[in-house]
KELOKOL-161513 format. One record per residue: x, y, z of N, C-alpha, C in turn. Coordinates in steps of 0.02 Angstrom, whole numbers, plus 32768, in hexadecimal, padded with zeros to 4 digits. Atoms other than C-alpha are relative to their C-alpha. Layout:
BEGIN
XYZXYZXYZ;...
! end
This chain:
BEGIN
803A7FDB7FE8E968B6766DC47FD880197FC4;802A7FEC8039E8D5B6976D507FCA80318017;80337FCE7FF2E86FB7376D5C7FD380037FC2;802D80088039E7D5B7226CEE7FC3802C8009;803C7FD77FFDE734B77A6CC57FCB7FE47FD2;803C800F8027E688B7416C8A800C7FCA7FCB;7FF28036802FE6B5B69A6C3A7FC07FE37FE3;8032802A801EE647B63C6BC080167FB88007;7FF280457FEFE63EB5806BCC803D7FE57FDB;7FC7801C8025E6BEB55C6B438043801B8018;7FC17FE17FE9E73FB5C86B9D801A7FE08041;7FE980207FC2E748B55E6C3C802E7FC67FEE;7FD180378009E7D8B4E36C4B80037FD78040;7FFD802C7FC5E7D5B44D6CBF804580058020;7FC17FFB7FDAE859B4616D4680168047800E;7FEB7FBB7FF4E869B51E6D3C7FE380198043;80157FE17FC2E85BB5846DDC7FF2804A7FF3;80157FBB800CE7FDB6296DD67FFF80258043;7FFC7FD97FC3E820B6AE6E597FCE803A7FFC;80397FD28003E78AB71B6E858009803F8029;7FF77FC47FD8E7D5B79F6EF77FE97FF68048;800F80037FB8E7A0B7C86FA97FCD80358013;802F7FD07FE4E722B824701480078000804B;80017FFD7FB7E723B86170C77FB780038017;804580027FE5E684B83471257FFD802E803D;80057FCF7FCAE65EB8CC718F7FC87FEC8030;8037800D7FD1E5F1B8C4722C7FBC80157FE4;803F7FE9801CE56CB92871D07FE37FCC7FD0;801880308032E560B8AC71407FE57FC18021;8015803C7FDEE554B81771B47FBE800A8025;803C7FF37FD8E4D2B86472277FC480127FD4;80377FEF802EE46BB8A971967FE57FC17FDF;80178040801CE464B7FB71497FD37FDC8032;802780217FCBE427B7B371EE7FBC80208007;803F7FDC7FF8E3A2B83A71FB7FD27FF87FC4;802A8003803CE365B83771477FE07FBC7FF6;80198043800EE351B77B71407FEC7FDA803F;801B801D7FC2E316B75E71F380277FC48018;7FD580387FECE3AAB6F1721E80078000804C;800080017FB7E38AB6C672D4802E7FCA801D;7FCF802F7FE6E41EB65172E7802C80258032;7FE17FDA7FCAE468B684738D804B800A7FF8;7FB87FF98006E51DB66573628013803C7FD6;7FF17FC68029E518B6EB72DC7FE08040801A;80277FC57FEDE498B75F732C800E801A8046;7FF77FEC7FBAE4CEB76473E3804A7FF98013;7FB880007FF3E582B796740780107FE18044;7FF180197FBDE57CB77074C27FF67FB48004;800D80488003E532B6C474A1803B7FDB7FE0;7FC880208023E5BAB6977423804080038029;7FC37FF87FD9E644B6DB749180017FD1803D;8004802C7FC5E607B676752780117FB87FEF;7FF080448016E620B5D874C080477FFB7FE7;7FBA80028014E6D2B6097493800F801A7FBC;7FF47FE48043E6BCB65C73EA801B80468008;7FDE7FC07FF7E73BB6E873FC803080097FC5;7FD77FF2803BE78FB7377365804A80068013;7FB97FFB7FF0E84CB719736C802080417FE7;7FE57FC1801BE865B7BB73097FDC803D801B;80297FC97FE8E7F5B82973748028803E8011;7FD77FC57FEFE882B89A73B2801880247FC1;7FEA7FE2803FE8C5B8B573037FC780257FDE;80397FE18021E817B8DB72C07FEB80408023;80107FC27FDBE7F9B95A734A803180377FEC;7FCD7FCE8010E89CB9B273227FFD80167FB7;7FFC7FF18048E893B9A772657FBE80177FE2;80407FF1801FE7D8B9B0723F7FCD801E8031;802C7FE67FCCE78DB9F172E37FC17FD58008;8036802F7FF5E721B95572F280037FE68048;800380187FBBE6EEB93273A57FDC7FBD8003;802180407FF3E6C4B88073DA7FE37FE07FC0;801A8020803DE6B8B82E732E7FDB7FBF800F;8028803B7FF5E62DB7AE732F80097FCD7FC8;7FFF80328034E619B70E72CD7FD980177FC3;80257FF2803DE5E7B72572187FCC7FC97FF6;80358031800DE541B6D171F180187FCE7FCB;7FEB80338030E563B62C719A7FDB80067FBE;80257FF5803EE4DAB654711D801F80377FD6;7FE07FC98024E531B6F670F080427FEA7FE2;7FC1801A801BE5D7B69B70DA7FF47FDD7FBD;80118022803FE585B62F70547FF780337FC8;800D7FCE8033E54AB6CA6FF8803F80277FEC;7FC07FDF8010E5F6B71C700480287FD57FCF;7FDB802C802DE648B6846FB47FE17FFE7FBB;80238002803FE5C4B67C6F2E800980427FDA;7FFD7FBF8020E5C5B7366F0B8044800F7FE1;7FBD7FF3801AE682B7426EF7800E7FDA7FBF;7FF0802B8039E682B6B66E767FD4800D7FC3;80317FF88036E5F0B6F26E0B801F801B7FC0;7FE97FDF803DE64DB7636D92802C7FD17FD6;7FD3802C8023E6CDB6DE6D667FE07FBD7FEC;801C8042800CE65FB6436D6C7FBB80037FDE;804680058015E5A8B66A6D4F7FE180407FE7;801B7FC2801BE596B7186D067FD77FF17FC1;80238013803DE55FB6C56C637FD57FC1800A;8025803D7FF1E4FBB63D6CBA7FB880047FEA;80488009800CE450B5FE6C897FDE7FEB8040;801C80187FC1E434B5A56D2E80377FE3802B;7FD480217FD0E48DB56D6DCB7FE17FBB800D;802080418000E46EB4B16DC380017FDE8045;7FFD80257FC1E4AAB46C6E6A803B8016802B;7FC97FFB7FD1E515B4786F05800D7FBA801D;7FF080407FE1E570B3E46F50803C8008802E;7FC580077FD5E5E9B3B96FDB80188043801D;7FEF7FC07FE1E5E3B462703380127FF38049;7FEE80067FBAE63FB46B70D8801D80428019;7FE67FC47FDFE665B4F8715080417FEF8023;7FC080097FDEE714B50D7195800480298040;7FF47FD97FC3E75BB580721A7FCB80388005;80307FC97FFAE6DEB6007261801D80427FE5;7FEC7FBF801BE6E4B6AB720C7FE18037802B;80157FC97FD5E6D5B75072697FFA80417FD9;80087FBE801EE69DB7FF723D804480227FF9;7FBF7FE1800DE72EB85D71EF80307FD37FDC;7FD4802E8026E77AB7C171A1800080137FB6;7FFA7FF78048E7B9B7D270EF7FFE7FBB7FE1;800C8043801CE779B73E708B80147FFF7FB6;7FE680098043E7CEB7026FEC7FDE7FC37FE0;802280378022E77CB6926F6980277FEB7FC2;7FE4801B803EE7BFB6216EE17FD87FC27FEE;8024803B8018E774B5966E77802C7FD77FD2;7FDF802E802DE7BEB4FE6E257FCC7FE07FD2;802E801F8030E76AB4BF6D86800B7FB48003;7FFB80497FF7E745B4066DA67FEB7FDB7FC1;80198024803BE6E6B3D76D087FD1802A7FD7;802D7FDF8030E67CB40A6C737FD37FCB7FE2;802F802E8020E5E1B3BA6C2A7FD880247FCB;802B7FE98037E58AB3D76B837FD47FC57FED;803080378006E4EDB36F6B6B7FFC7FE37FB9;800880198045E4EDB3636AAC802C80277FD0;7FDA7FDD8034E54FB38F6A107FD8803C7FE6;80207FC4801BE52AB43D69CE7FDE802B8034;80217FD97FCBE4F1B4806A77801D80468004;7FE97FBA7FF8E4FCB53A6A9B800B8010804A;7FF17FF67FB9E517B5216B56801A7FBE801D;7FE9803B7FDCE564B4A96BD2800980128049;7FF87FF17FB8E585B4996C8B80487FF88015;7FBD80037FE3E624B4B86CEC7FF97FEE8049;7FFF80167FBBE64AB4656D92803E801E8021;7FC87FDF7FDFE6B6B4C86E0C7FFE7FF2804B;7FFB80017FB7E6F4B4B96EBE801880458016;7FF07FBD7FE8E6F1B5646F1180177FFC8049;7FE380017FBDE75CB5806FAB80068047801B;7FFB7FBF7FDFE751B613702580307FF9803A;7FD07FFF7FC9E7E2B63A709980018046801F;7FFB7FBF7FDEE801B6C571188046801D7FF8;7FC07FDD8006E893B73C712D803A7FD7801D;7FCC802D7FE6E8F1B6B17189800A7FC47FD2;7FFE80378031E8DBB63E70F17FE17FC0801E;802380397FE3E868B5CD71587FBF7FF57FDA;803D80118024E7D9B57271047FC380158027;803F7FE97FE2E731B5C471297FC47FDC7FE2;803880208023E6C0B57270A880197FE37FBF;7FEF8020803FE6CDB4FB70167FC37FDB7FE6;80398025801DE64BB4B66F9E800B7FF67FB5;7FFF800E8048E631B46E6EF07FBD80167FE4;803F7FEF8022E5B1B4B86E7A80067FF37FB6;8004800B8048E57BB4946DC87FD380357FE2;80227FC6801DE545B5246D5A7FF77FF77FB5;800D80028048E4F3B5246CAE801180447FE3;7FE47FC1801AE550B5A86C477FF880027FB4;80077FF68048E532B5EF6B9A80447FFC7FDD;7FC67FF9802BE5AFB5DC6B0D800180467FE2;7FFC7FC08023E5ECB6766AB27FD17FFF7FC3;802F7FFB8038E579B6B46A28801D7FDE7FC2;7FEB8023803CE584B6426991802A7FC2800B;7FD6803A7FF1E5EAB5BC69EA7FD47FC48011;8022803E7FEFE5ABB50869EE80347FCF801D;7FD3802B7FDAE5F4B47E6A597FF57FB67FF0;800580498008E618B3C46A4B7FEB7FE18043;801580247FC4E5CAB34A6AC6803E7FE98027;7FC780147FD5E63FB3296B597FEA7FFE8048;800D80007FB8E642B3036C12803F7FEC8026;7FC6800E7FD6E6D2B30D6C8E7FF180138048;80137FEE7FBCE66FB3306D2D801D7FCF8033;7FE7802B7FCBE6BAB2EE6DCE7FC77FEA802D;8034801A7FD2E64BB27E6E38800D801C8046;7FFB7FE47FBDE627B2CC6EE17FDF7FD18033;801E802B7FCDE600B2736F857FB78013800C;80477FF47FF4E548B2626FB17FF5802A803F;80077FDA7FC3E567B2B1705B804580168018;7FC17FE87FE6E5EDB31370B5801C7FCD8032;7FDF802D7FD2E66BB2B2711D800180208046;80067FE27FBEE63FB2D571D380427FFD8027;7FC080037FDDE6ECB29F720D802E803A7FEC;7FD97FC78016E732B33371AB7FDD8042800D;80277FC47FF5E6AAB3AE71DC801A8027803D;7FED7FD47FC8E6D2B443724D7FC680028032;803480047FCEE66DB42172EA7FFD80418029;80057FC47FD7E62BB4AD735A80267FF98041;7FE480017FBCE67DB4DE73FD7FCA7FE6802F;802E80207FD2E62DB49374977FC4802C8010;803D7FDF7FE8E578B4C374B87FFC7FF6804B;800480067FB7E568B4E975727FDB803B801D;80247FCC7FD9E4F9B54A75E97FD6802D7FD3;80287FD8802DE487B583755C7FC1801C8022;803E7FEB7FDFE3F6B59475D6800280498016;7FFC7FBB7FE7E436B63B76167FF380337FCA;800D7FD28037E41BB686756A7FB87FFC7FE7;804780058013E362B65875617FD680258033;802F7FE07FD2E2CBB6A975B07FD47FCE8024;802A80357FE6E289B60375EA80227FDD803B;7FDE801E7FC6E2B6B5CD769C7FFA7FB58003;800A80487FFDE273B51D768380087FE27FBB;7FF480158045E2C7B4E575E27FE67FBA7FF1;80138045800EE29EB42D75F67FB67FFA7FEF;80488004800CE1E3B45175F17FE980347FCD;80117FCB802FE1E9B4DB756E80047FE57FB9;8003801D8043E1B0B4A074C28021802D7FCC;7FE27FD38032E1FEB539746D804C7FF77FFC;7FB9800E8002E2AFB4FF7497800B7FC07FD8;7FFB8039802DE2E0B48B740A80427FDB8009;7FC7802C7FF6E35AB40A744A80067FCF7FC7;7FF580368030E3A6B38773DA7FD07FC7800C;802A803A7FEFE341B30474377FB780097FEA;80467FF48010E29CB35774087FEF7FF37FB7;800D800A8047E2B0B33F734D7FFA7FB67FF0;800D80458014E270B2A172FB800E7FF77FB6;7FF280108046E2ABB250725A7FBF7FF97FDA;80398002802EE232B25D71C77FC980328010;80317FCC7FF0E1D6B2EE7218801280417FDD;7FF67FBF8020E1BEB39671C27FF280388031;80077FC67FD3E1D4B43A7221800480407FD6;803D80087FDAE16EB4A272257FCF7FD27FDD;8032802B801FE0D6B43672067FE380217FC3;80187FE58040E091B44B71577FC4802E8009;803D7FD87FF9DFEBB48F7196800E8046801B;7FF17FBE7FE5E043B52271EA803580267FDA;7FC67FE48023E0C7B54871697FF380457FE2;800E7FC08021E06EB5DA71148004803B802F;7FFD7FC97FD0E074B64071B4804380257FFD;7FBE7FE28002E12EB6617197801480167FB9;7FF07FF08045E123B68470DC801A80487FFA;7FDF7FBF8007E18FB71670A38015800B7FB7;7FE97FEE8042E1B0B76F6FFF803F802A8006;7FC27FDA8000E250B7C96FCD7FF980397FCE;80057FC6802CE257B8786F84803F80057FD4;7FC67FF5802CE2CBB8B06EF8803A801E8028;7FCB7FE07FD8E32AB91B6F7780277FCC8027;7FDC80327FD8E352B8856FE680267FCE7FD5;7FDA8029802FE381B8166F53804180247FEC;7FC77FDA801AE3F3B8A06F138034800E8037;7FD17FF27FC9E43EB8C96FBE802F7FC48009;7FD6803B7FF5E47CB8166FD280327FF77FC8;7FD080038037E4CAB8186F26803780348007;7FCF7FCA7FFCE51EB8C06F3D80317FF58039;7FD480067FC6E562B8996FEA80317FC67FFA;7FD38038800AE5B5B7FA6FAA802380037FBC;7FDF7FF48041E5F5B8426F047FE67FD17FC9;8020802B8032E57DB7D46EA17FE3802C7FC9;80147FD28034E56AB82D6DFA7FD97FDE7FC7;802780238033E4FAB7B06D9D7FC9802E7FE6;802E7FCE801BE499B8236D297FBA7FE47FF3;8041801E800FE40CB7A66D097FCB80148034;802F7FEE7FCBE3BEB7DD6DAE7FE880487FFB;80117FB98005E3ADB8906D717FE980137FB9;801A7FF28043E35CB8816CC57FB67FEF7FFD;8048800B8006E2A5B88E6C987FF17FC07FD9;800A803C8028E2B8B8016C1A7FFA7FC1802B;8001803A7FD4E2D5B7876CAA7FCE8009803A;802D7FEF7FC8E24DB7D66D198028800F803F;7FD47FF17FC7E2E0B8096D8980047FC2802E;8000803F7FDCE2EDB7526DBC802A8004803F;7FE17FF87FBFE31CB7436E7380407FD78008;7FC080227FF0E3CCB7156EAC7FF37FC68030;800D803C7FD9E3CAB6636EF0801B80038047;7FE57FFB7FBDE437B68F6F857FD180228030;80317FDE7FD6E3AEB7016FC67FC67FD08011;803480327FF2E330B6726FB780187FD38038;7FE3802A7FCCE3A3B603701E800180258043;7FFC7FD97FC3E3BCB68F709D7FBB80088020;80447FF77FE7E300B6AA70AD7FE67FC08021;8018803F7FE6E2D9B5F270C780267FEE8041;7FD9800E7FC3E367B5DD71457FE9802D8039;80197FD37FCDE326B67571A17FBE7FE8801D;804180177FE9E277B62B71AA80067FC58030;7FFA803B7FD4E2B4B58A71FB802C800E803D;7FD17FF27FCAE32EB5E172717FDE80008044;802380007FBFE2A9B5F172F87FF77FB9801A;800780467FECE2A0B53272FA80417FE28017;7FBE80197FECE35BB514730B802F803C800D;7FDB7FC17FF6E39DB5BA735280487FF68016;7FBC800C7FE7E439B56B739E802A7FD77FCF;7FDE802C8030E46CB50D73018044801B7FEA;7FBF7FF1801EE51EB50972C080037FD77FC0;800280238040E524B4DF720780437FDF7FF0;7FC380268011E5A2B45871D8800B7FFF7FB5;7FF780028048E580B451711E7FC07FEF7FDB;80388011802BE50FB420708E80147FC57FD5;7FF2803A802CE507B37870367FF180117FB7;80157FED8043E4A7B3B46F9D7FD0803B8004;80307FC98001E43EB4486F697FEF80157FB9;80147FEA8043E3DCB48E6ED77FCB80378006;80357FCF8009E372B5226EA17FD07FE17FCE;802E80298028E2D6B4D06E5B7FD280277FD2;802C7FD68029E270B5606E13800F80498010;7FF17FB97FF4E281B61D6E007FD180218033;80277FD27FD6E246B69E6E7E801280467FE9;7FF57FBB8016E232B7566E547FF38030803A;80107FCE7FCDE231B7F46EBE7FB5800E8000;80497FF97FFDE17FB8076EFC7FE980447FE6;80157FBE8017E179B8C26ED9800580077FB4;7FFA7FFF8049E1B4B8A76E267FC57FDB7FE0;80388026801BE130B8226E067FBF80288006;803D7FD87FF7E0A9B8926E4E7FFC803B7FD0;7FFE7FC7802DE0E1B9246DE47FF57FEA7FB7;800480168045E0F3B8C16D427FBB7FE67FEE;80408021800FE04CB8676D527FC6801F8026;80367FD97FE1DFE6B8EA6DB07FDC7FD88035;801D802A7FCCDFCBB87C6E48800680218044;7FFE7FE97FBBDFA1B8A86EFC7FFA7FC58030;8006803C7FD7DFA1B7F56F3C803C7FFB8030;7FCA80017FCFE006B7EF6FDD80277FBE8000;7FDE80418003E034B7396FBA80307FFB7FC4;7FD48003803AE095B7646F1B80477FEF8015;7FBB80167FF8E13CB7066F1C80137FF08048;7FEF80137FBBE130B6D46FD3801E7FBA8002;7FDC803F7FF9E1A5B64870067FF47FE48046;800C80207FC0E185B5CA709180397FCE800D;7FC8802B7FEFE218B57570E77FEE7FCA8031;800A80387FD2E218B4CC713D803B7FD17FF9;7FCD80348009E289B43871597FE67FBD801A;801080447FEBE278B37D716A803F7FE0801C;7FC680227FE3E2ECB31C71DD800A7FBD7FDD;7FF0803D8024E33EB296717480257FCE802B;7FD4802C7FDAE3B8B25271F2801880228040;7FE47FE77FC2E3F5B26672A5803F7FD88011;7FC180217FEEE4A8B24172DB801C801F803F;7FDD7FE67FC6E50FB2547378804B7FF37FF6;7FB780088001E5CBB269738D80147FE08042;7FF280297FC5E615B1EC7407801F8028803A;7FDE7FDB7FCBE67FB26A74677FE18045800D;80217FBF7FF5E603B2FC74657FB87FF48016;804480097FE6E569B2F674D47FD980417FFF;80217FBF7FFEE541B3AF74C17FD780107FC2;80287FF4803DE4F8B3A474117FF87FBF7FD9;800A80368030E4B4B32E738E7FFF801E7FBB;7FFD7FE98045E4B6B33A72D17FC07FED7FDC;803C800B8029E41AB34E7266801380087FB6;7FFF7FF68049E41AB33171AB7FB980107FEC;80447FE88010E385B394716B7FF9800F7FB6;80107FE98043E332B3B170C57FDF80458007;80187FBB7FFCE31EB46E70BE7FD8800F7FC0;802C7FF68039E28CB49E704E7FE480467FFF;80227FC0800AE24AB54070077FC97FF67FCD;80398006802DE19DB53F6FB97FE180457FF5;801B7FBE8011E154B5D66F5F7FB67FFC7FF0;80477FF98013E09EB6096F567FFE801E7FB9;80057FE88045E074B61E6E9D7FBC80227FF7;803D7FD9800ADFF4B6A86E887FF3800A7FB5;800F7FF28047DFA3B6E36DE6803880297FE1;7FC97FD7801AE02CB7666DD280407FD67FFA;7FC5802B8003E0B2B6E56DFA7FFE7FD17FC5;8008802C803AE06DB6706D76800D80287FBF;7FF37FD5803BE070B7006CF8804B800C7FF7;7FB77FF78004E127B71D6D2380227FC37FE4;7FE4803E801BE14FB6676D017FF17FFA7FB5;801380058046E0F1B66B6C5C802780317FD5;7FDA7FCD8025E148B70B6C2580497FE97FF8;7FBA80168003E1F2B6BE6C4D80087FBF7FDA;7FFB80408023E1C8B61C6BF280177FC8802D;7FEC80347FD0E1E4B5B46C8F7FDC7FBF7FF0;801C803F8016E1CBB4FE6C607FE87FD38039;801380297FC7E1AAB4BF6D107FBC800F801D;80427FED7FE7E0FAB5036D207FD77FC38014;8025803D7FF0E0B8B4506D23800F7FE78047;7FEE80167FBDE10EB43B6DCC7FD980258036;80287FDB7FD0E097B4B76E1E7FC77FD38018;803580287FE2E024B45B6E967FDF80288038;80267FDA7FCEDF9BB4AE6EFD801D80468009;7FE67FBC8002DFE2B5586ECC804280088025;7FBD7FFD7FE1E08FB52E6F1180317FDC7FD3;7FCB80218025E135B4FF6EC4804080008029;7FC080047FDCE1DAB4C56F0E8034802B7FDC;7FCD7FD4801EE261B5486EF280467FF2801B;7FBF800D7FE2E2EDB5086F637FFF7FBD8024;7FF8803F7FDBE328B45E6FA180497FF88011;7FBB80087FEBE3C6B447700780047FCE803A;7FF580317FCAE405B3B870738039801B802C;7FD37FDB7FD4E457B412710580127FD5803D;7FEA80247FC4E4BCB3CB7197800F80348036;7FF97FCE7FCBE4AFB42B723C800B7FDE8044;7FF980157FBAE4E7B41572F07FCD8026802A;80347FE37FD5E45CB434736F800E7FE98048;7FEF80147FBBE47BB438742C7FCD7FD0801E;8029802E7FD9E439B3AE749B7FE980238040;80157FE37FBFE3E5B3CC7542803D800E802C;7FC57FF67FD7E490B3BA7591802180437FF1;7FE27FC08012E4CAB45475327FE0803B8023;80237FCA7FDDE44AB4BC7591800E8000804B;7FF680067FB7E483B482763D803580328018;
! end
């Protein structure tokens, strides 16, 4: 067992396993996440809905007796991701320059409020691009389990990490190749979708365009349409960035220094974009992620406005959308289909936002087009109920 703290790149060893400790996800933390980031996914936000589909915590009696938690609901899958990430930060990416990519993320057994979640990471590989470099990337597989030692979440990420002061590195690469997509035969499928109509306010579901069945989505289409995307644009304050870090024990100091413009935590960007699209797929059950990346920095809107004396309401606003890449069905499940979507976050770049990039020395300014820049791209796999699931 290896208990570590704040490693630099030269201190990682391929094959070592790092234990990150644990956190209990309280009902408050889960519900506050859903509220702050407008997560309208019914499985996490509506206890009665989830219970009607069979999502009942096997430890509910113990949690009532031990923690006085009544009716523990499902933990938002988006929050689970942030819990896993946050627990691993101090040991993996406290000295990081950038989080380069996510791959092969899959969700396991459902997690419930009051669960105690444990995290560990195995070092899979290390890459240094050139001799004499002062940084390199580490590839890790992070695994989250519950108090029953059941798999809740697992993913691979690659992080660019600084070397210790004065240390230079030799060129090397031992990264493990990862699959291009998650294996659906190993994915944890949702419980049966049934009688969903009774949880809607629409008596005539078949003729209601606001109910988004699997059948309604078309491959190669973008949702929402590009011309309407700015209507859902949202910025993130320093308080909300910080709350998500604190509640998941994420102590990355780079997000709290003026030198970095208080650069926003990427997990909050993901949470914001997922929240924006939740109204389009409110009944979705997330199976996993094939690949993902943070493409450009975002800053707290109130910090940018303060630093650059701006009153522009569009400062640091993010717009979420997704494109359907692929549709699949499971032969023995008629209640849902599977969408592979490209989840995208695009940021409006205002005059103050451009000044923030210039101050930070961001080299991707040339990627700004029509005052917008891509800040998040993730290939997500989700289960969405069919019309039969509403019967």
